[in-house]
N, C-alpha and C positions, 0 to 999 in steps of 0.2 A: 504494500499503499502504499502509494507516497506521501513525502510530507504536506505536511499544510501548508509550508512556507515556500515549498516549490509550486504548487501551483497555485498559488498567491505572491506574488514576488511582494506587493503593498503590505502583505501579511508578517507583522518583527517576529523575531525568531525570539524564544523563550529566556532568559536570561540566567545564565551558570554561574558559577557559585565566585569565578576572579572576578565578572559583571556584578554581580552584586555585592560583593566587596569593597569592587572601587566605588561603585554610589554608596557605599553605605561610608567607607572613609572621606568620599567628596564633604560629607554635613561637614557643616565646620563645628555644629554644636558635638555632631561626634567624637571628633578629631580633637576637640578644647579638651571636653571631657574625658575621651580613653589616656592622654598626655597626663593633665593633672593625676589622675588615678594612678597611672603607673608611674608617676614619680615617688608620690603618697607610698605603693607600696614597695618600692625600689628603697624609700627611706626606712620601714619597717622590717624590711628583710635584712637590710646591711646596719641595722642599727647600734651592731656589737663593734661594725668598722666605721662610721662614723659618727658615734659620739665618742666624747674629748676621755670622761672618765664613767663611773658609775653613775645612775640615775639616782642610788638611792643616797650615795654616800654625802654625808653628813661634815659641814665643816664652819663652823662655829663663829671663825674670825673671819667668814666670808659671808655675811650675813649683807644680803640688798645690796649687791655690788650693782653699779649700770654697766650695762653692755660693755664690751670692750675693754673691762678692767684686768690687769696681770693679776696673775693669781699664783699663790706658794703651794701645791700641796702636797701631803704626807701620802705615801704608800704603804699597803700594807708591810712592806718591805721594811718600812722606818725609812726608804729613801724620799727627798725631797724631789720636787720638780716644778718648773714655772709653767703656767700653763697661761692661754686668753679665754675669759670667760663670752664669748663671743655675743650672748643673749643674756649675760648677765648671771647673777644668783638671785633665788626664791630665802625665805625670812630664816631659812633652814641651812643656811650656804652650800643649798645642792645648785648644781651647774641647769641655767633653765633650756641652753642647749638640746645638752641630752638629754633630758625628761622630755622637752617636745619631740627629741627622735625615736625614741621608746613608746610614747604616746600615740604613733600613729599606729603602733600595735596591732592595741588594743581595740581600738576606735576602728581599724579594717577587720578583726578580727568577730565582734562585734556584730558589724554593719553587715559583714556576708553571711556568716553565720545566719543572724536573722534570719535574710531574703530567704536563704536556700531552704532553712525550714518549715517557715511560714509559706511559700508557697509551696512545696512539699506537700504537708498537710493540707494547704488549703484548696491544692488541686485536687485530691484526692475527693474528699467533702463535697468539694463542691459536684465532680464527676457524678459524684453517688445523688448527691440531691436534684441537679437539673435533668438524671436518665430517670429516677424510679421518682416514681408522683408518692409514693407512700412515703418516701423517706424527706419528701421538700418539706413539706410543713412543719415538723417536729426538728429536723437542721435549721432550718431557716428561724423560725424560733428563738432555740438557739443563740443563735449567731446576731439576731435583732438585740437581747440583753445585752451580751459583749456590749456591741455597738452602742450599745446607751450609755457605756461608761467610758468617760472621756479617757484614751489610750495613755497620757503620763499620770493618772490619778489609780489606774487598776496597777498598773508598772511598780510604782512606789509602795502599793498595798503586797503588792506578791513580795519585792523586794525586803520589806520591814516585817512580813513572815518568817523568812529562812536566812539562812547566813550571810551575809556578804561575802561574795565571788563575781567573779568572772562569770562561769556558767549559768548562777542565777540571773543576773541581770538578763544572759539573754533570754533565756526561760521568760522573764518578766516581761520584756518586751513584744518576744515573740507571741505570745497569747493574743493582745489585744491589736495584731494586723493579721493575724488569722480569718477575721469575720470577711473584709477586705475583700480580700482573693476568692471567699468561698462565694460571695457574692458575684462576683467579673465573672469567674467560672461559670458558675449558675446560667448566668445569664448568656454566656458564650454557645452552653449545651442545650440547653432551651429552644435557642435560634437552628443551630445544628441539627438539632434532630428533627424538625419539621423537611429538610431538607430533603432532595427527590431520590439522592443518590444513599442515604443515610433509611429511608422509609424501603429500597428495593431491597436494599443489606438484609431489613428485618423482613421484608417478606420472603426472601430466599432461605431464611434460619438461621443467619450468622447469629452466631454463639456474644452473648452481650460481652465478655473482654476480648474479644479480638472486633466487636463492633465501634466498643469504645477504645480499645488500642490505636484502631487504622484506620478509623473515619474522623472521630470525637476528638483523641488528645492533639492532632498535629493542628488543630484550627484554635488552640490554647496555647499555641510554643509563644508566636509572638507577642502576643498579649500578656504572657505572662514575665516575659524576660521585660520589656516594659517595666511593668508593674514591681518587679524585682530590683529596680533601680531606686525606683519612690521606695521604695522598704526600706532598702540600704543607708537613703539618704535617710531617712526619718527615725531608723534606729541608733545613726551615728550621733545625731543632736539627743535624740531621750536619753542615750548613757550618758553623753557629756551633760545633760539636765540632773540627770541623777548622782551623778560623781559631783556636780558641783554644790546642791543640794547635802551631799554628805551620804548619800545612802546608797550608792551603786557600788563601782569595785574600790575594795580593802582600798584606807590613804597610800601603803605601802608601794602601791602600784599605780607605776605613773600613768596619768590619761590626760588630756585636754583639759579634760572638765576638776578635777581635784587641783590640777594647776593654776587654773584659774582661781577656783576655792580657794588657796590656800593664799592667795595675791589680791584677793581682793579688799581686804584691808588696811592695805597699807598703797590700795592704787595711787591713788595724787599723788604720792612722792615718788614710788617704783613703779612707773603703768609697764616696765617690759613685763610683769609676770604674765602677763592677762593679755595685752595685745599679741605676742606671739603666737603663743596657745591661740587664740581666740580666730588671728588670721589662721593659721592653719585650717580650723575645723571650719571658719567660712567658707575659703576655697576651697575643700574637701566635699563641703555640700553641695556646695555648688553646681564642681565639676559633674557628681553624679547627677544631681536633677537634671544641670542641661546633658549629658550623655543617654538620658531615658529620654528627656525630648526629642533628641534628634535619633534616637531607633523608633520613636513612633512616628516620626514624620517617614522614615526609608519604611518602615517595615510596613503599615498601616497604609495598603492602597489608595484610602480616601483620602487621608492627607501625604502621601507620597507627592514630590512636586517634580511636574513632568519636567524635561529637560524637550 
């Protein structure tokens, strides 16, 4: 059988993977967001190499030094070394530069973990709610109840009930994100379920698992990728809020939120304690959101820009 593009030269060929990737990279939002996220990711992965000293090392003599101050640090072996505090020091003499570098690890870990877990759980529940009418009412009433509680308040309540740790923070942020994913997947499934090819598959006796895997699930991939980026940005922000309030990650673990929390009392005198982690937090959230917008514009045929 002849190809459709051979019969009608005016009919464009379906774009392959290289063409789709080039189209994706041509989107300025995707390019900017991916570049910034890559820098933050490398910063977190290479923290032991990029950091100057241990981010938890306390030096009372070097309390609240301004950026660029030269310091004399005593190592564990008793040797004294000289270093420059690139971003200054905090109220306990800890190097802000090293703490900001290591703080990227926690933010990315929380953001990516929450996005993956909430999308995975929400995708499964949404498929069940959208395809099986008998489960729809029960599942959606539970999701409506969770959505009635503000995400930050629900996260604060869960963190307060359990021991403070990174795992607790991830679970506390994940739970409020699941209902939004469930509602999105359910709406997609309700729409796809009425398509002629799905009805034909049902008529032919296709099993439910095979039907969901081959015909329904592929339609949810692009929206879930976009939704995952927005969840990641929201999770990074909520983690910073929890740490700023002192109920998130333990204080000894450097995160952008608790770095700002520790410097808020001396902000008027030593603003570097808040400005630098705040800039990193804002840029990271902006990059993830812009990446999500770019992916939505590129992956959604209705919003894709036609060249």
